[in-house]
N, C-alpha and C positions, 0 to 999 in steps of 0.2 A: 566758293558757298560752301561745296561741300567738304571740301578739305578742313574749311573753320570749325564745320557742326561735329566731325567726331570728336574731338574734346569734349567738347558741351554734352553730345550725347551719353558718351560713357560716364558724365558726370551726374544727368540724369538718374540714367540707369543703375550707380550706386547708390544716388539718393532714392528711389525707388526700393531697391532692397532693404535699406538700412531704415527705412521707414515704415515699411510694412507692418512689423512687432510692434512697433509704436502704437502706429492706429492701430491693429488691434486690438490691444489692449483698451484705448480709448475708447471705440464704437463699439465693444464687446462683441465684435461676431469673428467669423471664421471667414479667412481672408482667401484661404485657400483649399474650398470645398474635394477638391480631387485627391486631395492628400488626408482631409480628413477621413473621406470614404474610404482610401485604404486599409488605416488605422481602423475604426470599424470593421472593416473587412476579414482585418489581420486578427481581430478579437473575434469573430466568430467563426467555428468551422459551419458549414451549411450543407448538408449530404442528401442528395436523392435516395428514395424507398432500397433500391440495388446495392447503394454503397452500404447503408444501416445495416442489412443484412449479410452484406459479407465479412463489414467488420464486427459482427457480432455482436453490439451495442449493448451492455446494461448498464444499467444505472439504480443507486439507491437513495433514498430518502434520508437528509442530514437530520439530525434533532439532537435533543439534551438527554442523554442518558450515564449508566455508570461506568468508568473508565477505569480500566485497573494498568497501574507502570508493573511491569513483567521485568524478569533478568531471566536470559537464556542460559541454559550449564547442560553439561551432560553428565553422564552417568551410567552405571551399570543396575541390573536386577539382581538381587541378592534371597535366597531364602530367611525366612526367620527363622532362628535358632531355636526357640520354643516349639517351631511344628515339626521337627526333623526326629527322626529316631530310627533304629537299627533293630534287625533282629537277630538273635543270637539264641543257640541252646543249652543249659544245664546240664545236660545228659550228653556224655561220650556217645558215638556211633558214627553211621555214617548216610548221606542221604540218598533214599530210595524213589522220592518224586517230587518232582517241582510242579507247583500250580500255577504259582504266577510268573513273569517274565520284565525283564526292565521295561521301562516305558508304560505296563498297565496301569491304571487306576485304579485301587482298591479300595473296601468299604472298612471298616474297624473289624476282625474279629474273623476276616476273611484267611482262609487256611493258604497257607506260601508254599510249604514244605514238608516233606513228611520225613523224617528219620529213625531208621531201625537201631533201635538200642545195643549196646554192648552186652547187656544183660544176659546171662545165660536162659535159653528158653527153646520150644521147638512150635513153632518161628520164633527169632527173638520180639520181645514187646517191641511196637512200631506206636511214637508219639507223631501226633502233626503241631505244627507252630504255627499262630496265626499272626495276621497283624495286628499290633497294639493301637494301631491310627487310624482313620482314612487316610489317603493321598496318595501319590503315584511311589509305584516303584525305580527309584533313580540308579542305583547299582546291584548287582548283584556277582557275589564274590564265590559263588559256588557251583555246582553242577550236578546230575547223578555219578553216585557212586566217589564222591569226596568226601574224605573221613572229619568227621566233625568234633571240636573240643571247645569247650564251654568261654575260653581266651579268642575265638574268631567271631569276627562279625560276617555274617551269611546276606545278609539284603539291608541297603539301605534304603527307605522310605521317608519321602516328606509330605506334608498338607499344603498345596501351592495355592489352596483358595485365596490367601492375602499371601501377599511377597512385600519388599523391600525394594524399594526404587531409589536407589544411593544416588542421589547430587553432588556434583563436588562442585562447592560452593566458594569462590574466591574471598581471600577472609578479611580482606576490607567490606564486601557484603555480607557478608554472615550475621554482621552485625543489627541490622535490616528487617531479620527472619525473629521471627518468634514462635514457640511452637503453636500448633495448630494451623499455619500458614497452609494455604493451597498451592497446588500445581496441577498444568495440564502437563501430561505425561505422554510420549508418543513414542513408541519403541520403534527400531526401527524395520525389525522382522513382521512388524503388523500393521503396515501403514493408511488401513483402512478405518482404523479404527484410534481412539484418543479416551485416554485414562487421566481420571480426578484422581490425587491424592494427598494426603495431609500431613504435614509434620509430626514426628513424633518425638524426633531424640536428636542428637547432632552424635559425631564421634567424639571419642576420648581424646584423639591429639592432630593436630594440623599435619598435611603432607608437605615433608621441607624440600622435596622435590617440583613441584608444582605449586605450592603455596595455597591449596585448597584446602576447605574443611568440610566431609562427609556432614552429608544433611538427609535423614530416613524417611522418607514418605512410604504409608504405608498402600497399599494400591490393591482394589478390589479384583479376581482372577478366578469365578468361581469356574469359566469355563476351560481353564488352565491354558490358553494359548501362550501366555508367560511365560519364558522359563530362566532359571538363572542364569548368569552373565550376558543375558541378553543387552546390546547397547541399548539406551534411550535419552530422548533428549526431554527437557523441562523451560517449560516457560513460569517462572517460579513466580509467583502474586508478590508485589512490596507493595502497595499502598493503591487503595480503590480508593475513587471521586468518584460524587455523583452529581449529577448536572453538569456534564462536561460534554463539549462537541465533538468527534471524532468522527472520522474516513475512514474507510479500508485503505490499506496502503497501496493497494494497488491501484487504486484514482490519483496515486500524487503521482506527478512528472516535474521535469525540471526543464526550463528554456535557456539552461546557462547561469540565470542571476537569480530568477526566483522559483520560487514551491509552486507548481498551478495544477490546478484542478480542471476539469471542463463540466461546467454547470451545463443542466438542461434548457434551453430556453423557455420561457414560461408562455411564450406567446407562438413562435413558428417552432411548426413541425420539422423535425429531424436537424435542427439546429443547436448547437452547444457554443456556450460563452467559455474563452478562457478567462480564468480570474488566478489570481496570484494568491497566497494565502502564507499566514504565519502559523508555523506548526511548535508543538511544544514536544511530552514525554511521546516515546514511541510503543510500542511490545509486537509482537510478531505478527499479528492481523491488523492492527489501527493503531492512528495517528491522532493525537490531540489537535484540534484546529483554536486555536488563539483568535484568528481574526481572518477575514475573508468569505466567510460565507455564513447563512443564515438558517435558521432552524423552515424545515418545508425544501431545500433546494434538494437538487437532483442530481447528484456526481455522479460521472462516468465512472464504472469500474472497469470491466472487460470492453476492451478496445480503447482505453483511454493513451497508451502508447502508440497507437494507431493514429488517433487524431490529432498528433503532434505533425503530423508527414502528409496529415491530409490534405490540406490547402482551404480551398474552397468547395472542395467537391462536386464543381462544373455548375452550381448554381448561386448567382448573385445575392447580395442582401437587398436588393431591388426587386428581386424575382421572386422570393418567397414572401417579402413584405407583400407585394400586391397579388399574389398567391391566397395568402392567410385572408388577407383585410376586403380584398373585393377593390380597391381600386389602388390608383398610384402613386407611386414614394418618388423621392427625390434619391440618387445616385445614394449618398450615405446615409439611406434608412428613413429622413424625417417625415415627414408630412409637408405636401403642397397645398401652400397657403393659398387664399384666396387671390390674393393680389398673382400670384404667379399663374395664378388659371386663366386670370386675364389678362395677362402679358403675352406678347408674341414675339419678345425680344429672346436671343439665346442664351443670353445669359439668366435671364429666366427662367429658362425652360431648364437649366442646370440647376436649377433651386438656388438662383443668389439674388432673389427679388425682394426680400428684406430691406426694412426702411433703411436701417444703420448701412447696409450695402450699397444701398441707392446713394445714399447722401456719400459715401467715399468714391461713389464711382463720380459724383458730378463734381468735389473735390480733386482726385486725378484728374479730368477734361481738363477742369480751371488751371492747371499747372502746364497743361503740356499745351495750352492754347499760351500763356505766359512764357513757357520755355518756346517756344515758335517763334513770339515778340522778340525775345532776346537774342536770340541767332537771327534774324533779320537784321537789326539796328546792329547787332555786330559784324553783319556781311556787310550792310551797305557803310559802316566808318571804315573797314578795311578795304573797300572799294575806290573810297572817296582821292586819297594820297595817290592814286596810280591814277588818274585821272590828271591831277593838278602836276605831275611831274613829264606826263605827255606832253602836257602844253609847253 
């Protein structure tokens, strides 16, 4: 009988495994509550207070707002030609005194250099040359005792309260810009400050080597921190859309297939739900969200990468719900029903006490009884010929 029952048991096992998905669809219930609980635990990361502090978790609330599509390019700082001047003398002579030096910021009409004239006299007459405009002395081409002729430039002065930030725009993107466009400008030498510039003109010709066109943005520089030839980075605004949902780029992670964010659970403390999202355009700081989030959701920014590897943080979904609501839950986080509370069977204690699941248990029990009867009859039929032969 044991030998005859092995193929039958194998057939019965395959039958049950192949039938469970169909029965699940018919009865509309979860036939594997353990797997369901594991899936819910995978979608949630539940931490304790110490873990939240260690990871430095920070969240921001999602809402509809203006979203700027930007273009990232690099460039340089240049002086504005109209704000540049040179100092020279119409009278020949020699330098006898210098009152300002390279790097000094001077006002208009400030004495810069004294020149002793070649005209006869005892002592020879001396004239003072003043700054023709306010600005910084960028270059000095003289020193005391140097002969002076009208053709020589003595000092170069630049007013740097406004400068050009020149962006190298790819030719295929230049057509998207118009005069008046704005840009967020970061100067590498001044990492603690972001400047805003306005596009006032384009270059006269494209660069044949790198295929770019210069775009000149006016940048305010009242404190003279920005200097010519400094390297600059630009976030040029191509288009601004209103009523657009977006999240900081730091909030977005990838599980290898989908882009995901961690949303703070509205009910459980220190719990974060993994939510797949679909993104659209991006800029240097934020990404447009097309689907997957709702206004009011709080997404994790700082600490989101660490949550990808945090696991369950030592707190199960059941424990978190029990602590939050003050009563017990099933392992998959569902509420314990009245039938489950009245029942004392192990299956019911594991959250399998729904009416549809009880029907399934009855159905499977009947199948087992029928199979046992079939095996018994098969064994009896196999045993009958053996008795006849022995006689």
